[in-house]
A tleap script that builds the chain and sets N, CA, C and O, in Angstrom:
source leaprc.protein.ff14SB
mol = sequence {
  NMET GLY PHE PHE ASN SER VAL GLY GLU ALA
  GLY ARG GLY ILE GLY ALA ALA ALA LYS ASP
  ALA ALA LYS THR ALA GLN LEU ASN ILE ARG
  LEU LYS ASP LEU ASP GLY LYS LEU HIE LYS
  GLU TYR GLU THR ILE GLY GLN LYS TYR TYR
  LYS ALA HIE PRO ASP GLU ASP THR PRO GLU
  HIE LYS LYS ILE LYS GLU ILE PHE ALA GLU
  ILE ALA ALA THR LYS ASP GLN LEU ALA ASP
  ILE ARG GLY GLU SER ILE CYS PRO ASN CYS
  GLY GLU PHE VAL GLU LYS GLY ALA LYS PHE
  CYS SER HIE CYS GLY ALA SER LEU VAL GLU
  THR VAL GLU GLU ASP ASP ILE THR VAL GLU
  GLU PRO GLU ASP THR LYS ALA ASP GLU THR
  THR GLU CASP
}
set mol.1.N position { -23.903 8.242 -47.694 }
set mol.1.CA position { -24.151 8.789 -46.593 }
set mol.1.C position { -24.148 7.770 -45.366 }
set mol.1.O position { -23.965 8.121 -44.201 }
set mol.2.N position { -24.378 6.437 -45.794 }
set mol.2.CA position { -24.481 5.438 -44.619 }
set mol.2.C position { -23.158 5.404 -43.857 }
set mol.2.O position { -23.098 5.119 -42.661 }
set mol.3.N position { -22.065 5.721 -44.639 }
set mol.3.CA position { -20.967 5.441 -43.915 }
set mol.3.C position { -20.706 6.512 -42.979 }
set mol.3.O position { -19.985 6.278 -42.010 }
set mol.4.N position { -21.236 7.730 -43.164 }
set mol.4.CA position { -21.233 8.863 -41.994 }
set mol.4.C position { -22.247 8.635 -41.088 }
set mol.4.O position { -21.990 9.011 -39.945 }
set mol.5.N position { -23.375 8.105 -41.274 }
set mol.5.CA position { -24.217 7.627 -40.187 }
set mol.5.C position { -23.856 6.571 -39.498 }
set mol.5.O position { -24.228 6.436 -38.332 }
set mol.6.N position { -23.162 5.766 -40.052 }
set mol.6.CA position { -22.495 4.712 -39.127 }
set mol.6.C position { -21.271 5.455 -38.191 }
set mol.6.O position { -21.211 5.132 -37.005 }
set mol.7.N position { -20.591 6.149 -38.565 }
set mol.7.CA position { -19.686 6.987 -37.876 }
set mol.7.C position { -20.178 7.737 -36.671 }
set mol.7.O position { -19.593 7.829 -35.591 }
set mol.8.N position { -21.359 8.271 -37.014 }
set mol.8.CA position { -22.182 9.292 -36.100 }
set mol.8.C position { -22.587 8.518 -35.069 }
set mol.8.O position { -22.465 8.970 -33.931 }
set mol.9.N position { -23.118 7.269 -35.267 }
set mol.9.CA position { -23.716 6.318 -34.265 }
set mol.9.C position { -22.611 5.809 -33.425 }
set mol.9.O position { -22.789 5.753 -32.208 }
set mol.10.N position { -21.483 5.431 -33.945 }
set mol.10.CA position { -20.311 5.126 -33.158 }
set mol.10.C position { -19.890 6.082 -32.180 }
set mol.10.O position { -19.659 5.829 -30.997 }
set mol.11.N position { -19.798 7.272 -32.781 }
set mol.11.CA position { -19.465 8.505 -31.838 }
set mol.11.C position { -20.445 8.668 -30.889 }
set mol.11.O position { -19.968 8.976 -29.796 }
set mol.12.N position { -21.740 8.566 -30.910 }
set mol.12.CA position { -22.773 8.862 -29.808 }
set mol.12.C position { -22.605 7.568 -29.047 }
set mol.12.O position { -22.791 7.738 -27.842 }
set mol.13.N position { -22.278 6.200 -29.418 }
set mol.13.CA position { -21.879 5.301 -28.524 }
set mol.13.C position { -20.662 5.347 -27.609 }
set mol.13.O position { -20.611 4.832 -26.492 }
set mol.14.N position { -19.537 6.130 -28.308 }
set mol.14.CA position { -18.345 6.322 -27.544 }
set mol.14.C position { -18.569 7.367 -26.424 }
set mol.14.O position { -17.954 7.350 -25.358 }
set mol.15.N position { -19.555 8.323 -26.783 }
set mol.15.CA position { -19.676 9.444 -25.841 }
set mol.15.C position { -20.635 8.978 -24.689 }
set mol.15.O position { -20.475 9.437 -23.558 }
set mol.16.N position { -21.563 8.131 -24.943 }
set mol.16.CA position { -22.358 7.547 -23.802 }
set mol.16.C position { -21.535 6.544 -22.990 }
set mol.16.O position { -21.774 6.370 -21.795 }
set mol.17.N position { -20.607 5.911 -23.610 }
set mol.17.CA position { -19.656 4.801 -22.833 }
set mol.17.C position { -18.931 5.830 -21.807 }
set mol.17.O position { -18.935 5.645 -20.590 }
set mol.18.N position { -18.320 6.912 -22.429 }
set mol.18.CA position { -17.513 7.868 -21.644 }
set mol.18.C position { -18.247 8.458 -20.497 }
set mol.18.O position { -17.728 8.654 -19.398 }
set mol.19.N position { -19.667 8.775 -20.847 }
set mol.19.CA position { -20.347 9.432 -19.609 }
set mol.19.C position { -20.590 8.315 -18.575 }
set mol.19.O position { -20.565 8.652 -17.391 }
set mol.20.N position { -20.811 7.093 -18.867 }
set mol.20.CA position { -21.162 5.919 -18.236 }
set mol.20.C position { -19.712 5.652 -17.147 }
set mol.20.O position { -19.787 5.371 -15.951 }
set mol.21.N position { -18.720 5.793 -17.771 }
set mol.21.CA position { -17.520 5.517 -17.290 }
set mol.21.C position { -17.277 6.732 -16.231 }
set mol.21.O position { -16.932 6.509 -15.070 }
set mol.22.N position { -17.480 7.949 -16.715 }
set mol.22.CA position { -17.366 9.149 -15.676 }
set mol.22.C position { -18.193 8.877 -14.490 }
set mol.22.O position { -17.715 8.945 -13.357 }
set mol.23.N position { -19.461 8.560 -14.726 }
set mol.23.CA position { -20.490 8.201 -13.738 }
set mol.23.C position { -19.972 7.270 -12.782 }
set mol.23.O position { -19.890 7.486 -11.573 }
set mol.24.N position { -19.611 6.177 -13.404 }
set mol.24.CA position { -19.118 4.904 -12.621 }
set mol.24.C position { -18.059 5.206 -11.608 }
set mol.24.O position { -18.103 4.778 -10.455 }
set mol.25.N position { -16.993 6.052 -12.145 }
set mol.25.CA position { -15.806 6.632 -11.366 }
set mol.25.C position { -16.303 7.453 -10.308 }
set mol.25.O position { -15.717 7.465 -9.225 }
set mol.26.N position { -17.402 8.192 -10.528 }
set mol.26.CA position { -17.856 9.131 -9.556 }
set mol.26.C position { -18.605 8.274 -8.365 }
set mol.26.O position { -18.317 8.498 -7.189 }
set mol.27.N position { -19.403 7.460 -8.664 }
set mol.27.CA position { -20.012 6.492 -7.747 }
set mol.27.C position { -19.090 5.751 -6.942 }
set mol.27.O position { -19.225 5.748 -5.719 }
set mol.28.N position { -18.056 5.049 -7.572 }
set mol.28.CA position { -17.013 4.486 -6.820 }
set mol.28.C position { -16.208 5.082 -5.814 }
set mol.28.O position { -15.755 4.543 -4.805 }
set mol.29.N position { -16.052 6.534 -6.294 }
set mol.29.CA position { -15.404 7.413 -5.397 }
set mol.29.C position { -16.496 7.799 -4.248 }
set mol.29.O position { -16.071 7.716 -3.095 }
set mol.30.N position { -17.526 8.113 -4.377 }
set mol.30.CA position { -18.676 8.045 -3.377 }
set mol.30.C position { -18.966 6.845 -2.444 }
set mol.30.O position { -19.504 7.014 -1.349 }
set mol.31.N position { -18.607 5.664 -2.891 }
set mol.31.CA position { -18.936 4.407 -2.301 }
set mol.31.C position { -17.493 4.341 -1.282 }
set mol.31.O position { -17.583 3.908 -0.133 }
set mol.32.N position { -16.384 4.745 -1.763 }
set mol.32.CA position { -15.111 4.606 -1.024 }
set mol.32.C position { -15.278 5.669 0.124 }
set mol.32.O position { -14.960 5.378 1.277 }
set mol.33.N position { -15.727 6.774 -0.171 }
set mol.33.CA position { -16.030 7.739 0.972 }
set mol.33.C position { -16.878 7.466 2.041 }
set mol.33.O position { -16.696 7.756 3.223 }
set mol.34.N position { -17.974 6.791 1.453 }
set mol.34.CA position { -19.139 6.575 2.455 }
set mol.34.C position { -18.486 5.346 3.230 }
set mol.34.O position { -18.729 5.308 4.436 }
set mol.35.N position { -17.757 4.421 2.741 }
set mol.35.CA position { -17.102 3.412 3.497 }
set mol.35.C position { -16.128 3.897 4.472 }
set mol.35.O position { -16.030 3.348 5.570 }
set mol.36.N position { -15.478 4.791 4.173 }
set mol.36.CA position { -14.241 5.471 5.034 }
set mol.36.C position { -15.203 6.126 6.091 }
set mol.36.O position { -14.788 5.904 7.229 }
set mol.37.N position { -16.234 6.785 6.068 }
set mol.37.CA position { -17.106 7.381 7.151 }
set mol.37.C position { -17.668 6.289 8.171 }
set mol.37.O position { -17.657 6.406 9.397 }
set mol.38.N position { -18.164 5.203 7.442 }
set mol.38.CA position { -18.748 4.162 8.257 }
set mol.38.C position { -17.703 3.379 9.070 }
set mol.38.O position { -17.964 2.849 10.149 }
set mol.39.N position { -16.460 3.345 8.452 }
set mol.39.CA position { -15.366 2.851 9.360 }
set mol.39.C position { -14.929 3.710 10.506 }
set mol.39.O position { -14.517 3.215 11.556 }
set mol.40.N position { -15.014 4.907 10.316 }
set mol.40.CA position { -14.681 5.954 11.191 }
set mol.40.C position { -15.809 5.794 12.475 }
set mol.40.O position { -15.459 5.711 13.652 }
set mol.41.N position { -16.977 5.773 12.093 }
set mol.41.CA position { -17.951 5.573 13.076 }
set mol.41.C position { -17.913 4.447 13.813 }
set mol.41.O position { -18.266 4.461 14.993 }
set mol.42.N position { -17.450 3.270 13.158 }
set mol.42.CA position { -17.243 1.952 13.934 }
set mol.42.C position { -16.124 2.117 14.976 }
set mol.42.O position { -16.108 1.555 16.071 }
set mol.43.N position { -15.234 2.919 14.523 }
set mol.43.CA position { -13.968 3.118 15.430 }
set mol.43.C position { -14.427 3.957 16.697 }
set mol.43.O position { -14.053 3.704 17.842 }
set mol.44.N position { -15.350 5.065 16.318 }
set mol.44.CA position { -15.693 5.789 17.443 }
set mol.44.C position { -16.527 4.973 18.448 }
set mol.44.O position { -16.366 5.154 19.655 }
set mol.45.N position { -17.431 4.063 17.967 }
set mol.45.CA position { -18.352 3.294 18.825 }
set mol.45.C position { -17.227 2.394 19.710 }
set mol.45.O position { -17.345 2.339 20.934 }
set mol.46.N position { -16.267 1.781 19.101 }
set mol.46.CA position { -15.431 0.892 19.638 }
set mol.46.C position { -14.761 1.699 20.678 }
set mol.46.O position { -14.761 1.245 21.823 }
set mol.47.N position { -14.220 2.776 20.452 }
set mol.47.CA position { -13.322 3.618 21.435 }
set mol.47.C position { -14.234 3.943 22.738 }
set mol.47.O position { -13.858 3.789 23.900 }
set mol.48.N position { -15.613 4.463 22.293 }
set mol.48.CA position { -16.460 4.767 23.444 }
set mol.48.C position { -16.824 3.591 24.317 }
set mol.48.O position { -17.065 3.723 25.517 }
set mol.49.N position { -16.858 2.337 23.624 }
set mol.49.CA position { -17.257 1.175 24.595 }
set mol.49.C position { -15.881 0.727 25.217 }
set mol.49.O position { -15.966 0.221 26.336 }
set mol.50.N position { -14.743 0.828 24.713 }
set mol.50.CA position { -13.477 0.506 25.456 }
set mol.50.C position { -13.326 1.324 26.538 }
set mol.50.O position { -12.952 0.799 27.587 }
set mol.51.N position { -13.572 2.692 26.504 }
set mol.51.CA position { -13.537 3.795 27.569 }
set mol.51.C position { -14.654 3.466 28.666 }
set mol.51.O position { -14.505 3.771 29.849 }
set mol.52.N position { -15.752 2.833 28.181 }
set mol.52.CA position { -16.927 2.766 29.235 }
set mol.52.C position { -16.774 1.505 30.075 }
set mol.52.O position { -17.252 1.363 31.201 }
set mol.53.N position { -15.977 0.506 29.334 }
set mol.53.CA position { -15.736 -0.671 29.961 }
set mol.53.C position { -14.150 -0.999 30.126 }
set mol.53.O position { -13.680 -1.949 29.499 }
set mol.54.N position { -13.509 -0.378 30.790 }
set mol.54.CA position { -11.992 -0.391 30.855 }
set mol.54.C position { -11.408 -1.714 31.628 }
set mol.54.O position { -10.234 -2.073 31.530 }
set mol.55.N position { -12.404 -2.388 32.411 }
set mol.55.CA position { -11.903 -3.373 33.228 }
set mol.55.C position { -12.342 -4.756 32.556 }
set mol.55.O position { -12.186 -5.829 33.137 }
set mol.56.N position { -12.903 -4.639 31.288 }
set mol.56.CA position { -13.401 -6.022 30.914 }
set mol.56.C position { -12.190 -6.591 30.460 }
set mol.56.O position { -11.245 -5.885 30.106 }
set mol.57.N position { -12.151 -8.178 30.445 }
set mol.57.CA position { -11.184 -8.909 30.215 }
set mol.57.C position { -11.198 -9.772 29.011 }
set mol.57.O position { -10.936 -10.974 28.964 }
set mol.58.N position { -11.579 -8.901 27.946 }
set mol.58.CA position { -11.742 -9.554 26.610 }
set mol.58.C position { -10.347 -9.664 25.997 }
set mol.58.O position { -9.411 -9.069 26.532 }
set mol.59.N position { -10.172 -10.383 24.923 }
set mol.59.CA position { -8.872 -10.500 24.082 }
set mol.59.C position { -8.841 -9.061 23.446 }
set mol.59.O position { -7.714 -8.579 23.334 }
set mol.60.N position { -9.710 -8.437 23.090 }
set mol.60.CA position { -9.614 -7.210 22.394 }
set mol.60.C position { -9.241 -6.144 23.353 }
set mol.60.O position { -8.627 -5.203 22.851 }
set mol.61.N position { -9.497 -6.082 24.729 }
set mol.61.CA position { -9.133 -5.322 25.670 }
set mol.61.C position { -7.687 -5.398 25.987 }
set mol.61.O position { -6.936 -4.430 26.109 }
set mol.62.N position { -7.348 -6.756 26.117 }
set mol.62.CA position { -5.931 -7.076 26.389 }
set mol.62.C position { -5.156 -6.462 25.356 }
set mol.62.O position { -4.151 -5.851 25.719 }
set mol.63.N position { -5.435 -6.507 24.120 }
set mol.63.CA position { -4.577 -6.320 22.915 }
set mol.63.C position { -4.390 -4.765 23.015 }
set mol.63.O position { -3.276 -4.264 22.858 }
set mol.64.N position { -5.617 -3.941 23.305 }
set mol.64.CA position { -5.414 -2.517 23.256 }
set mol.64.C position { -4.627 -2.226 24.397 }
set mol.64.O position { -3.837 -1.286 24.304 }
set mol.65.N position { -4.702 -2.887 25.501 }
set mol.65.CA position { -3.652 -2.448 26.782 }
set mol.65.C position { -2.201 -2.718 26.479 }
set mol.65.O position { -1.279 -2.032 26.921 }
set mol.66.N position { -2.070 -3.710 25.735 }
set mol.66.CA position { -0.560 -4.002 25.314 }
set mol.66.C position { -0.284 -2.954 24.305 }
set mol.66.O position { 0.792 -2.379 24.470 }
set mol.67.N position { -0.947 -2.600 23.378 }
set mol.67.CA position { -0.551 -1.542 22.518 }
set mol.67.C position { -0.238 -0.129 23.228 }
set mol.67.O position { 0.717 0.580 22.911 }
set mol.68.N position { -1.216 0.195 24.277 }
set mol.68.CA position { -0.852 1.231 24.993 }
set mol.68.C position { 0.353 1.186 25.871 }
set mol.68.O position { 1.011 2.204 26.086 }
set mol.69.N position { 0.633 0.113 26.343 }
set mol.69.CA position { 1.996 -0.090 26.959 }
set mol.69.C position { 3.154 0.026 25.962 }
set mol.69.O position { 4.199 0.529 26.375 }
set mol.70.N position { 3.089 -0.317 24.910 }
set mol.70.CA position { 4.002 -0.378 23.874 }
set mol.70.C position { 4.326 1.040 23.476 }
set mol.70.O position { 5.483 1.451 23.384 }
set mol.71.N position { 3.163 1.831 23.224 }
set mol.71.CA position { 3.126 3.169 22.852 }
set mol.71.C position { 3.962 3.973 23.972 }
set mol.71.O position { 4.760 4.853 23.649 }
set mol.72.N position { 3.747 3.648 25.163 }
set mol.72.CA position { 4.178 4.401 26.441 }
set mol.72.C position { 5.814 4.102 26.305 }
set mol.72.O position { 6.601 5.047 26.257 }
set mol.73.N position { 6.163 3.037 26.259 }
set mol.73.CA position { 7.492 2.525 26.204 }
set mol.73.C position { 8.308 3.234 25.036 }
set mol.73.O position { 9.415 3.733 25.240 }
set mol.74.N position { 7.731 3.240 23.902 }
set mol.74.CA position { 8.243 3.786 22.781 }
set mol.74.C position { 8.538 5.196 23.110 }
set mol.74.O position { 9.682 5.647 23.068 }
set mol.75.N position { 7.405 5.950 23.469 }
set mol.75.CA position { 7.506 7.279 23.774 }
set mol.75.C position { 8.488 7.730 24.982 }
set mol.75.O position { 9.077 8.810 24.920 }
set mol.76.N position { 8.607 7.034 25.855 }
set mol.76.CA position { 9.679 7.077 26.764 }
set mol.76.C position { 11.202 7.051 26.324 }
set mol.76.O position { 12.105 7.725 26.820 }
set mol.77.N position { 11.301 6.119 25.276 }
set mol.77.CA position { 12.675 5.984 24.730 }
set mol.77.C position { 12.836 7.055 23.861 }
set mol.77.O position { 13.941 7.597 23.850 }
set mol.78.N position { 11.800 7.550 22.994 }
set mol.78.CA position { 11.863 8.827 21.984 }
set mol.78.C position { 12.351 10.022 22.915 }
set mol.78.O position { 13.302 10.767 22.675 }
set mol.79.N position { 11.482 10.060 24.070 }
set mol.79.CA position { 11.996 11.473 24.867 }
set mol.79.C position { 13.181 11.348 25.640 }
set mol.79.O position { 13.634 12.427 26.023 }
set mol.80.N position { 13.907 10.173 26.028 }
set mol.80.CA position { 15.277 10.012 26.304 }
set mol.80.C position { 16.214 10.451 25.415 }
set mol.80.O position { 17.212 11.019 25.858 }
set mol.81.N position { 16.066 10.277 24.138 }
set mol.81.CA position { 16.963 10.534 23.116 }
set mol.81.C position { 16.780 11.950 22.768 }
set mol.81.O position { 17.741 12.672 22.504 }
set mol.82.N position { 15.535 12.369 22.762 }
set mol.82.CA position { 15.285 13.838 22.423 }
set mol.82.C position { 15.595 14.813 23.703 }
set mol.82.O position { 15.629 16.036 23.561 }
set mol.83.N position { 15.790 14.255 24.805 }
set mol.83.CA position { 16.348 14.902 26.166 }
set mol.83.C position { 14.968 15.711 26.648 }
set mol.83.O position { 15.088 16.822 27.165 }
set mol.84.N position { 13.744 15.150 26.470 }
set mol.84.CA position { 12.618 15.475 26.835 }
set mol.84.C position { 11.898 14.568 27.951 }
set mol.84.O position { 12.432 13.518 28.307 }
set mol.85.N position { 10.739 14.973 28.465 }
set mol.85.CA position { 9.895 14.018 29.364 }
set mol.85.C position { 8.488 14.218 28.679 }
set mol.85.O position { 8.185 15.091 27.866 }
set mol.86.N position { 7.727 13.248 29.174 }
set mol.86.CA position { 6.369 12.930 28.693 }
set mol.86.C position { 5.363 13.679 29.903 }
set mol.86.O position { 5.638 13.551 31.096 }
set mol.87.N position { 4.330 14.364 29.494 }
set mol.87.CA position { 3.412 14.869 30.336 }
set mol.87.C position { 2.309 13.865 30.685 }
set mol.87.O position { 1.551 13.315 29.887 }
set mol.88.N position { 2.351 13.718 32.039 }
set mol.88.CA position { 1.415 12.435 32.399 }
set mol.88.C position { 0.135 12.670 32.257 }
set mol.88.O position { -0.683 11.766 32.426 }
set mol.89.N position { -0.263 14.043 31.891 }
set mol.89.CA position { -1.710 14.426 31.857 }
set mol.89.C position { -2.064 13.996 30.324 }
set mol.89.O position { -2.917 13.141 30.086 }
set mol.90.N position { -1.432 14.574 29.451 }
set mol.90.CA position { -1.886 14.533 28.064 }
set mol.90.C position { -0.919 13.832 27.284 }
set mol.90.O position { -1.234 13.786 26.095 }
set mol.91.N position { 0.173 13.265 27.574 }
set mol.91.CA position { 1.098 12.219 26.984 }
set mol.91.C position { 2.115 12.929 25.753 }
set mol.91.O position { 2.821 12.245 25.012 }
set mol.92.N position { 2.041 14.300 25.706 }
set mol.92.CA position { 2.842 14.892 24.678 }
set mol.92.C position { 4.121 15.207 25.230 }
set mol.92.O position { 4.251 15.388 26.441 }
set mol.93.N position { 5.209 15.298 24.313 }
set mol.93.CA position { 6.570 15.782 24.871 }
set mol.93.C position { 6.700 16.959 25.403 }
set mol.93.O position { 6.125 17.913 24.878 }
set mol.94.N position { 7.451 17.119 26.506 }
set mol.94.CA position { 7.611 18.570 26.967 }
set mol.94.C position { 9.016 18.596 27.332 }
set mol.94.O position { 9.646 17.550 27.484 }
set mol.95.N position { 9.614 19.921 27.503 }
set mol.95.CA position { 10.993 20.156 27.814 }
set mol.95.C position { 11.132 19.547 29.249 }
set mol.95.O position { 10.285 19.537 30.142 }
set mol.96.N position { 12.370 19.056 29.256 }
set mol.96.CA position { 12.846 18.283 30.617 }
set mol.96.C position { 13.152 19.460 31.786 }
set mol.96.O position { 14.041 20.290 31.595 }
set mol.97.N position { 12.341 19.457 33.006 }
set mol.97.CA position { 12.549 20.298 34.011 }
set mol.97.C position { 11.454 21.422 33.875 }
set mol.97.O position { 11.465 22.421 34.595 }
set mol.98.N position { 10.526 21.195 32.920 }
set mol.98.CA position { 9.536 22.239 32.811 }
set mol.98.C position { 8.362 22.234 33.864 }
set mol.98.O position { 7.868 21.134 34.113 }
set mol.99.N position { 7.913 23.233 34.443 }
set mol.99.CA position { 7.068 23.128 35.623 }
set mol.99.C position { 5.538 22.988 35.096 }
set mol.99.O position { 4.690 22.473 35.825 }
set mol.100.N position { 5.258 23.414 33.945 }
set mol.100.CA position { 3.910 23.121 33.432 }
set mol.100.C position { 4.041 22.497 32.021 }
set mol.100.O position { 5.040 22.627 31.315 }
set mol.101.N position { 2.921 21.801 31.683 }
set mol.101.CA position { 2.959 21.291 30.125 }
set mol.101.C position { 2.724 22.255 29.257 }
set mol.101.O position { 1.772 22.988 29.523 }
set mol.102.N position { 3.415 22.493 28.146 }
set mol.102.CA position { 3.161 23.568 27.067 }
set mol.102.C position { 2.054 23.320 26.181 }
set mol.102.O position { 1.702 24.191 25.385 }
set mol.103.N position { 1.345 21.955 26.269 }
set mol.103.CA position { 0.434 21.739 25.553 }
set mol.103.C position { -0.950 21.651 26.216 }
set mol.103.O position { -1.971 21.948 25.596 }
set mol.104.N position { -0.955 21.196 27.614 }
set mol.104.CA position { -2.276 21.080 28.160 }
set mol.104.C position { -2.264 22.048 29.521 }
set mol.104.O position { -3.324 22.223 30.122 }
set mol.105.N position { -1.066 22.650 29.970 }
set mol.105.CA position { -1.141 23.342 30.858 }
set mol.105.C position { -0.815 22.612 32.368 }
set mol.105.O position { -0.511 23.244 33.380 }
set mol.106.N position { -0.940 21.276 32.283 }
set mol.106.CA position { -0.902 20.514 33.507 }
set mol.106.C position { 0.484 20.836 34.520 }
set mol.106.O position { 1.561 21.056 33.966 }
set mol.107.N position { 0.405 20.846 35.711 }
set mol.107.CA position { 1.555 20.983 36.524 }
set mol.107.C position { 2.404 19.824 36.498 }
set mol.107.O position { 1.961 18.706 36.760 }
set mol.108.N position { 3.491 20.018 36.224 }
set mol.108.CA position { 4.669 18.780 36.079 }
set mol.108.C position { 5.587 18.588 37.366 }
set mol.108.O position { 6.478 17.751 37.508 }
set mol.109.N position { 5.165 19.552 38.268 }
set mol.109.CA position { 5.822 19.631 39.542 }
set mol.109.C position { 5.235 18.643 40.513 }
set mol.109.O position { 4.123 18.943 40.947 }
set mol.110.N position { 5.763 17.543 40.926 }
set mol.110.CA position { 5.471 16.481 41.876 }
set mol.110.C position { 5.189 17.087 43.078 }
set mol.110.O position { 6.004 17.869 43.568 }
set mol.111.N position { 4.078 16.818 43.655 }
set mol.111.CA position { 3.619 17.440 44.976 }
set mol.111.C position { 3.854 16.220 45.984 }
set mol.111.O position { 3.431 15.111 45.657 }
set mol.112.N position { 4.469 16.384 47.111 }
set mol.112.CA position { 4.737 15.670 48.279 }
set mol.112.C position { 3.739 15.929 49.430 }
set mol.112.O position { 3.521 17.025 49.945 }
set mol.113.N position { 3.126 14.665 49.776 }
set mol.113.CA position { 1.981 14.775 51.001 }
set mol.113.C position { 2.943 15.065 52.290 }
set mol.113.O position { 4.103 14.661 52.366 }
set mol.114.N position { 2.391 15.695 53.111 }
set mol.114.CA position { 3.136 15.931 54.290 }
set mol.114.C position { 3.406 14.649 55.198 }
set mol.114.O position { 4.354 14.508 55.970 }
set mol.115.N position { 2.472 13.826 54.972 }
set mol.115.CA position { 2.696 12.717 55.744 }
set mol.115.C position { 3.957 11.632 55.288 }
set mol.115.O position { 4.298 10.660 55.961 }
set mol.116.N position { 4.509 12.011 54.088 }
set mol.116.CA position { 5.546 11.424 53.544 }
set mol.116.C position { 6.858 11.864 53.939 }
set mol.116.O position { 7.875 11.190 53.775 }
set mol.117.N position { 6.810 13.181 54.544 }
set mol.117.CA position { 8.085 13.812 55.032 }
set mol.117.C position { 8.509 13.403 56.227 }
set mol.117.O position { 7.704 13.403 57.158 }
set mol.118.N position { 9.767 13.003 56.417 }
set mol.118.CA position { 10.375 12.805 57.761 }
set mol.118.C position { 11.419 13.922 57.822 }
set mol.118.O position { 12.255 14.232 56.973 }
set mol.119.N position { 11.178 14.446 59.008 }
set mol.119.CA position { 12.084 15.523 59.501 }
set mol.119.C position { 13.162 15.070 60.425 }
set mol.119.O position { 12.877 14.473 61.464 }
set mol.120.N position { 14.271 15.308 60.115 }
set mol.120.CA position { 15.312 14.622 61.055 }
set mol.120.C position { 15.812 15.942 61.892 }
set mol.120.O position { 16.123 16.948 61.255 }
set mol.121.N position { 15.877 15.934 63.137 }
set mol.121.CA position { 16.162 16.931 64.093 }
set mol.121.C position { 17.851 16.867 63.861 }
set mol.121.O position { 18.482 15.824 63.687 }
set mol.122.N position { 18.386 18.144 63.900 }
set mol.122.CA position { 19.810 18.292 64.055 }
set mol.122.C position { 20.517 17.746 65.323 }
set mol.122.O position { 19.969 17.741 66.426 }
set mol.123.N position { 21.600 17.350 65.124 }
set mol.123.CA position { 22.535 16.459 66.255 }
set mol.123.C position { 22.429 17.176 67.548 }
set mol.123.O position { 22.124 16.610 68.598 }
set mol.124.N position { 22.721 18.581 67.425 }
set mol.124.CA position { 22.869 19.384 68.720 }
set mol.124.C position { 21.771 19.216 69.614 }
set mol.124.O position { 21.960 19.060 70.820 }
set mol.125.N position { 20.471 19.242 69.025 }
set mol.125.CA position { 19.253 19.283 69.601 }
set mol.125.C position { 18.973 17.976 70.434 }
set mol.125.O position { 18.428 17.991 71.538 }
set mol.126.N position { 19.377 16.920 69.827 }
set mol.126.CA position { 19.309 15.473 70.406 }
set mol.126.C position { 20.173 15.506 71.564 }
set mol.126.O position { 19.741 14.988 72.594 }
set mol.127.N position { 21.414 16.071 71.564 }
set mol.127.CA position { 22.357 16.100 72.664 }
set mol.127.C position { 21.727 16.727 73.860 }
set mol.127.O position { 21.670 16.169 74.956 }
set mol.128.N position { 21.214 18.025 73.574 }
set mol.128.CA position { 20.514 18.821 74.619 }
set mol.128.C position { 19.443 18.083 75.319 }
set mol.128.O position { 19.396 18.142 76.547 }
set mol.129.N position { 18.594 17.405 74.665 }
set mol.129.CA position { 17.557 16.512 75.246 }
set mol.129.C position { 18.089 15.586 76.159 }
set mol.129.O position { 17.551 15.496 77.262 }
set mol.130.N position { 19.093 14.857 75.873 }
set mol.130.CA position { 19.493 13.776 76.633 }
set mol.130.C position { 20.214 14.173 77.896 }
set mol.130.O position { 20.233 13.372 78.831 }
set mol.131.N position { 20.889 15.499 78.014 }
set mol.131.CA position { 21.561 15.885 79.008 }
set mol.131.C position { 20.783 16.637 80.128 }
set mol.131.O position { 21.315 16.935 81.197 }
set mol.132.N position { 19.547 16.913 79.829 }
set mol.132.CA position { 18.612 17.696 80.692 }
set mol.132.C position { 18.165 16.993 81.690 }
set mol.132.O position { 17.130 17.571 82.022 }
set mol.133.N position { 18.336 15.999 82.442 }
set mol.133.CA position { 17.684 15.289 83.475 }
set mol.133.C position { 17.562 16.146 84.691 }
set mol.133.O position { 17.021 15.706 85.705 }
savepdb mol mol.pdb
quit
């Protein structure tokens, strides 16, 4: 019976090792999940700081501004290919000629200030004014 006792003990050892392996895998998954959550919180803090201090002249701010400019240029190229335009409010693609953004509802019609408008008088009116002395 010594042989069967040895096999039984080996089986219990293998079972314990399997439990340890399963528990180790669960804990490793948990650590990876927590690390992802921590990374996301760091990103959130960084984004809040960047938005709160947009005029700082740090290398990080410069790099972020370069990336934003590259994103805008790439979106413009993509919009041209697709025959669309970009909403200046939310940055989403919209149908060319649309009056409102279908994503955020912003008006896409350019408004013109009255001071910027030059009204030319018709030629007949100018002639009447000069002959009236």
